[in-house]
C-alpha positions, 0 to 999 in steps of 0.5 A, a space after each residue: 528520544 526512544 532508542 530504536 533498532 537499526 536493522 542488521 539484515 536486509 529489509 525493504 519497507 514495501 508500503 509507504 506514501 507521499 501526500 504533500 509537496 513539502 513540510 516545514 521546508 523539507 521536500 517530499 524528495 528528501 524526507 525518507 532519506 533520513 528514515 532509510 539511513 537511520 533505520 538501516 533499510 535497503 530500500 523502500 516502495 512508495 505507493 501512490 494514492 491519486 484517487 479520492 481527495 488527491 489527484 493525478 499529481 501524486 503519480 507524477 510526484 512519485 515518478 520524480 521521487 524515483 528519478 531522484 532515488 534510483 534505488 526506490 521502487 514505486 506503485 502507481 494508481 488509477 485516476 478518475 475524471 469524476 465521482 461517482 465514477 462513470 459507467 464508461 471512462 472517457 476515451 484514453 482514460 480507461 483503466 487498461 490505458 492508464 495501467 499501460 501508461 504507468 508501466 511505460 513511465 517505469 512504475 514497478 506495480 500498481 497500488 489500489 485504495 479502491 477497496 477502502 470503504 470511504 473511497 469505495 463509496 465515493 467511486 460508487 462501483 462494484 469492484 468486480 464490475 465490467 469497468 475494472 475487469 479488463 484492467 484486472 485481466 491485464 495485470 493477471 496476464 502481465 504478472 504485475 504486482 498489485 498492492 490492494 487495500 480492501 476493507 478496514 477493521 471490522 469494528 469500523 462498522 460498529 459505532 460503539 467501537 469507533 473512537 471519535 478520532 476515527 470518526 473525525 477521519 471519516 472511518 466510521 461506516 455505520 450510517 447505511 451509506 457504505 457497503 458492508 464489510 461482507 459485501 466488499 469481501 464478496 466483490 473481491 472474491 468475485 474478482 479473484 474467481 475471475 482472475 485466480 492468478 492475479 499477483 496481489 498483496 492485500 494490505 494490512 493482512 486483508 484485515 483478517 488478523 482475527 480470522 486467519 483461517 480465511 486467509 489460509 483458505 485463500 492461500 490454498 486457492 490462489 497461488 499468487 495471493 499474499 498479504 502485508 503486515 503493515 499496521 493496523 495496530 489491531 493486527 498486532 494485538 491479534 497476533 499477540 493474543 494467539 502467539 503460538 498459532 501465529 508463529 506457526 502461521 508465519 513460518 508456514 506461509 512466510 512466502 506469502 507475506 511482505 513487510 511494510 509500515 504505511 509511513 507517510 510524508 508529511 510526518 515525523 522521522 520518529 514516527 516512521 522509526 517507531 512503526 518499523 521498530 515495532 514491526 521488526 521487533 515483533 518478527 525478529 526478536 522475542 522482546 516485550 515492547 509497548 506497541 500498538 494501542 499502548 499495549 505490550 506485545 512480545 516478539 515471536 522471533 521467527 527463524 532466519 528463512 521466514 524472516 528473510 522471506 517477509 523482510 525482502 525476498 517476497 517483495 523481490 519475487 513479486 516486484 523485482 530485485 531492481 527498480 525500473 528506470 523512469 522513462 522521461 519521455 513517457 513521463 512528460 507525455 503523461 504530465 501533458 495529458 493530465 495537466 488539466 486535472 491538476 491545480 495551478 499550484 501543482 502545475 507550477 511545482 511539476 514544472 519546477 521538477 521538470 527543469 530540475 530532472 528532465 
């Protein structure tokens, strides 16, 4: 087994997911405990993904994860009654109401996957349209942190550059039924123009690792806009190919960048450790390691202040230094409201968690 670094400074993994109830007899409640302990992390943020192939149970699972782990943060997500999304949501399911429900339960922020081309196509709505606008306005007013996945690597729109593995995952967007890379960015730019003080972090470096000048323009224009350095392996190849520029970039903009790994349950602890090891070594050391896409990369060994900003301070500035407590009464009301959107098995599992924690 490879020897992974155990971090010796404060680090928050701000971007993880839970997508199943159990794996090989291990509950979703327990999986990340070993990762946190072995890696030396201070805490984690679990980002919910209730839309698309999943459903509202993902928010509920992650609320229970917070009940079981008082030190954990979590971002909740929006749910849809059907796809494509209706022009007007059913009464009591508009996105402002959903947002307020999640905040009352005790989520620490909001996660959106709606900018990923596959989900964007499924929802069938312009992200800058009236359906979302009051929701973004409410987040902006409250200063609530939004972790937002927008687009994918630009080569996913070029069939000659997409591997069969990615095609099998449905991440090839070349058949004319998906919005173009440029159109999705245009929609997000309209959102930002309407809501310039939105406290948003775009996941995966906003897929701009080969166009950092575009990020610099956004940083200059929007004071609360940031990105995370959650892989995408293509990001770290781009960083390594332009090392001197990026070392200066990460120092200059260290207050706009957050760390994450995208580690997911079900999965393997070794996989979580590998991801964190590569991200951490890149920013905190000058070591050469075999990294993403099986390529060697050399760390840029950032100064302490820049590392601290990226590793934990920016998360604490935008999300908080202490997780919100779960409001059990609000969680129960949410469960009863959305039971109809869960399967019989999911309802059974939720009832077991209610007996255990509530």
